[in-house]
N, C-alpha and C positions, 0 to 999 in steps of 0.2 A: 504493499500499500504506499510506504513512504517512497519507494522509487518511483511508482507511478506518478504520485503527486509532484515529485521533483522534476520528472520528464514534462509534466504539465506547466510547470512553473517557468521553464526556460523560454517558451514562446511568449508567455506573459511578460517576463521582464523585458525581453525585445520589444514587444509591442508597447510596454511603458516607455521606453527610451525613445521610440519613434513617435510617440504621442507628444512627449515633452518637447523634442527637437522641432518637430513641424509646428507645434503649437506656438513656440517662440518666433518661428519664422513668420507664419501667417499673422500673428498679432502685430508685428511691425509692418506688414505688408497692408493689412486692413486699415491700419491707423494712417498710413501715408495716403492710401486710396480714398479715405474718407475726407481727408484734409484737402486732397486734390479736387474732390467734388464740390467743396466750398459751399455748404449749406448756409441759409440764411440766420438761422437761430442755433443757439447751443443745444436746444432740445432736439431739433431735428438731426443735428450732428452726432449726438449720443444715441439716438434711436436707430439711425443708419449704421453706426458703427456696432452697436449691441447685435443687430440683425446678422450683419456680416461675421461677426465672431461666433455667435451661436449657431449658425448654419455650418460653419467649418468644424467648430468643436463637436458638434453632435455627431458628424460623420466620422471625425477623427478619433472620438473616444468610444462610440458605441457601435460603430459597424461591425467589429469583430464579434461583439456579443450577439448581434442579430444573426449573423452568419451561423455561429455556433448553435444557436437555440433554435433556429427555424429552417436553415438551408442545408447545413452540413449533414452528410449522411454517413453510415458505416462507422459510427463512433463505437469504441470498445473499451470498457472499463476492465482492466486486468484483475482488480480485487474482486469486484462483484460479478464479473462475467456478463454485464448488461451492455446492451447495444444503445443505450440511450446517451445523450450528450450532456445530462444535466451535471454530472460530476466534473467534467471539463469545462463547463460553463462557470460553475461555482468557484473553482479554482482560479480561473481567469479573472473574475470579478473580484476576488478578494485580493489577488496580487496586484492588479492594476489599480484597484482603489487605494491600497496601502501606499503604493508609490506615488501615484499622480495626486491624490487628495491630502492624506496626511503629511507625507514628507514634502511634497512641493508647497503646500500652504504654509507649513511652518517655516520653510526655507524662505518663502516670500514675506512673512510677517515678522520674523525674528531675526534669522541669520543675515540676510542681504542688508536690511537697514543698519543693523549693528556694525557690520563689516564696512559698509559704506562710510559710516560716521567715523569709524577708527582710521581709515585710510585718509580721509580728509584731515583728522587731528594730526595724524603723522606727517602729512605734506605740509601743514601750516606749522609744525614745530620746526622744520627745516627752512621755512621762509623767514628771512630776517626782518622783513616789512611787517610781519604779523606778530604782535606781542599779546598773548591772551590774558596776560596778568593785569593789563591795563584797560581791558575791555569790560564794558558793562553786559548785563544779560541780553540786551536787544543785539548788540553788536556780536556777541558770541553765537546767538541763533541764526544770525545772517551769514556769518563766516562758515560755521561748522554744520548747519542743518540745512537740508534741501526743502523746496517748496512743494507742498502737497497739491497736487492738480485735482479740484474737487469734480472736474469733468471726466477727464480720461481715466485718472487712477480709481474714481468710483466705478466706472464701467468695468475695469478689470476685476475688481472685487465682486461685482455681480457675476462675472463670468465664473469665478470660483464656486459661487454659490449655485449657479446653474449646472455646472458640472457635477457637483455632489448630489444636487436635486435629482439629475438624470440618473445617477447610480442607484439611489436609493427607490426612486419611484418605478423605474423601468425594470431593474434587475436586483432590487434588494432582496426579493423573495428567494432568489437562488442562493443567496449566501447572507442569512440573517445576521451574521456576525459583524457586517460592515455597518449596521445600524449603530451598534455600541461604539465602533470606532468613529463614526460620524458624531456621536454625541460627545466623545472625548476631544475630537478636533474642534468643534464648535465652542465648546467650554474653555479650551486653551486659547482659541483665537479671539474670543472676546476680551481676554486679558491682554493678550500679545498685540492686538490692534490698538488697544488703548495705550500700551507701552510704546508702541512704534509712533503713534501720533504725538505723544508727550515728550519723546526723547530724541527721536530721529528726524522730525519735520517741525518746520516753524508753525506758529499757531495758525490754525486753519480759519479762514473768514467764512462764516456760515452764508448760504445763500438759501432763499426761500423757494421752495417747490410745493407743487401740489400733490406729488405722490412720487413713486419710484418710476413711473412712466413705463416704458417699453418692456423692462424686465417682468413686471407682473403679468403682462399678456402672454409672454413666452413661458412662463411658469405654469399658466393655467393651461396652455396648450399641451405641455408636457403631462399633465395630470390626465387629460382625456386620452393622450397617446398610451398612457400606462395601463388603461383599462384593457384594451385588447392584448397588449403585451404580457400581462400577468395572466390573463386567462389562457393565452397560448401556452405560456410556461407550465401551467398546471395540466393542460389537456395532452400536450404534445411532447415538450421537452423532457418532463419529469414522468412521463407515462401514466397521468392520471386517467386519460381516455381509454387506455388499454384495459382498465378494470371493468369497463362497460361491455367488453366483448366485440361487439359489431363496430366496424370503423364509422358506420353511418351515424352512430350516437355520438361521435367525437365532435361533429360539427353542431349538433344540438347542445351538447354540454358546453362548448365554446360560446355559443350564442347566450345561454342561460346565464353563464358566469359573467358575460359582458354586461347583460341586463341588471344582474345583482350588484355588480361593482358600480354601475351607473346610478342606481336608486340609492345605494348607500352614500356615494358621493353627494348627490343632491340633498340627502336628508342631513348630512353633516354641514353642507353648506347653507342650508336654511336654519339649522338649530345654532351654529356658531356664525354669526354674521361678521363681515369684515370690519364693519365699524360699529361700536358698541352704541346702545340707544343713548347713553348720557352724552357721548361724544357727538352724536348727531344733533342733539338738542343744543349742545354748546356751539356747534358750527352754524345752526340755524339762528342762534342768538346773535353770534357775531356778525353773521350775514345782515340780520335785521338792524343791528346798531349801525353798520356801515350804510345801509340804505336810507335810514332816518337821519342820522346825524351828519354823515359826510355829504350823501347826495341830496339831501333835503327832500326825501320822498314821504308821502304820508300813506297810511294804510287805509284803503278804501273799501276793503271787504271786512264785514263784520265777523265772519268766521275766522279770517286771518287775524283779525285784532284779538279775538277771544283766544286763539291760539298762541299768539305772542305773549298775552297777558298771563295765561295760566301755565303753559309749559316753558316759555322762555324767561318769564319773570320780568318783563320790561313794561313800564308805563308808557303806552303808545296812544297817540291822539289820532282819531279818525278825522276826516275833513269836516263831519258835522260838529265834532268837538271843537275843532279850530275856529269854525264859523261862529259858534256860540260863544266862545271865549274872545271873539274878535281880535285874534292875534295872528300876525303873519307867519308864514312858513319860514324857518331860517334857512338862509343860503350860506354855505360854509365854504370857502376855498383854502387851498394849500398855498402857503407862501415858499419862498426858496430855502428858508431854514426849517422847513417841515413843521411849522407852527400854524394854528388856526387863526383866521380873522374874518371879521364880517364884511362882505363885499357890498359896496354900493352899486346895487342893481335895480333898474327900473323894469318892473314886470310888464309882462304883454297883457293886452287888453282882455284877453281870455282867461286870465289867471283867476280861478275862483276862490283863492285863499285871500288876496290882497288886492284892492281896488288899483286900477290903473293909475299911474302917475305918482304913487307914494314911494319914496325910496326906502331903502332898508339900512338902518343904522343901529348902533348900540342901544339906542334910548328905548326902542320899541322891541328889543329882543329880551325875553325873560330867561335868565341864566339857567 
C-alpha cells in the first residue's frame, strides 16, 4: 500500500510544480494584458483581471482531477484490486492541495514578505546615505517597507481563496482530510496576513467599496458546478452506482443526487441570508438619512414613512407635515472642505413645499 501511494504521489508532485510555475508565468502575463486593455475604472480592471486569472487557474489546477475522476479508464489499485480511480484521485488531491495551497500560501504570506524586508534592511545598512538611527517611524516605513496595492494585491489574495474554494467544493469529498488542512491554513493566514500588513507594508489607505465584486459571482458559480461534480464522484468515481446493479440506474441516481444537492443548497441559502436582517435595517436607515438630509428629499408615501419610523427609528416628515408646519424643505450642499452649508437657492414655481420667490437661508431652517 505504501509503495502504491508513493508511486501515485510522484505525478502529483510533478503536477504541483507545473501548476506553480505556469501560475507565476500567467499571473504576470494576465496583469500586463489587462493593463494594456486600459479599462476606464479600477472596478472594471479588477473584474477583467480576476476573470482571466480564474479561467486559467481553474484549468491549470483542476483539469487533472476531472480527467482522473471522469475520463481516465483502466485504473488499477494494487492494494484493493479495484479498477476504480477513486484512490488515485484522493492521493492526487491531497498532495496537490498540501503543496499548492498550504505551502504556497504560507510562503506568500510569511516567508516572502519577511525575506524582502530583510534584504532591504541589509541593502540599506551598506548604503552610506541611509542612517536608520536618525530616522523617524514614517521615514523608516518609507525606506524599508513596500506599498500594498489595494487593487492588484487584493485580487491575488482572492485568487488564493478561489483555488482553495475549488479544491474543497469540487473534490473535497474525495479526500476529506483536506478540509482539516484548509481550516488550519485559514486560521494561520488570518494571523499571518495581519502580521504581513503591520510589519512588511506601509499603512494601507482604506477604500470604500460596495462589496467584493466579481469574486462573489465566481464563487457562486463554483458552488453550482460542484453539484454535478460531487454527484458524479459518488456514482461513478467511487463506485456508488455499481451497488444498484443495472447501469441504467446510475444515471437516475446521478440526477437524484443533483436534485437533492440543489434543494439542500437552496435551503441553506434561504435559511442563512447573505446580509443579516439587522444589517439590512441599518443600511436602509443610512440610505434614508442620506436621501432626507443630504438630498433634501421628503417621504411621500405613508407606508414608507411608517416603515422608516418603526423599523429605522428616524423621525421623518411627509409633505403634508411640512406644509402643516409651514417649514421649507432644507437644501444642503457639500463644500470643498466636506462640510455642510445652507445654499441660497430660489425654488421653482412648482415647488409644493416652499412658495416661489423665497430664498433659503439659515433663519428659516430649524436645526
